[in-house]
C-alpha positions in Angstrom: 0.0 0.0 0.0 1.3 3.5 -0.8 0.4 6.2 1.7 2.0 9.1 -0.1 4.4 9.8 -2.8 5.6 13.0 -4.5 8.4 14.1 -6.8 10.8 16.6 -5.5 11.3 19.2 -8.2 13.5 21.8 -6.4 17.2 21.6 -7.2 18.1 23.6 -4.1 16.9 23.0 -0.6 16.4 19.6 0.9 13.6 20.2 3.4 10.2 18.6 2.6 7.4 21.2 3.0 5.7 21.0 6.4 2.3 20.6 4.7 3.5 17.4 3.0 4.9 16.0 6.2 1.6 16.7 8.0 -0.3 15.0 5.2 2.0 11.9 5.4 1.6 11.7 9.2 -2.2 11.9 8.9 -2.3 9.2 6.3 0.0 7.0 8.4 -2.1 7.3 11.5 -5.3 6.5 9.5 -3.6 3.4 8.0 -2.5 2.3 11.5 -6.0 2.7 12.8 -7.4 0.8 9.9 -4.9 -2.0 10.3 -5.6 -2.3 14.1 -9.3 -2.4 13.4 -9.2 -5.1 10.8 -6.2 -7.3 11.4 -4.9 -7.2 15.0 -7.9 -8.9 16.5 -7.2 -12.2 14.6 
């Protein structure tokens, strides 16, 4: 499963924008909740 992907276009600067980091973290937390709800009880 892919939670998030993006292509870095900037040639300078190495920091990922905060907005992207927050989106990735939200998607990861949602995936962890989904996994716990469906698979951990087995």
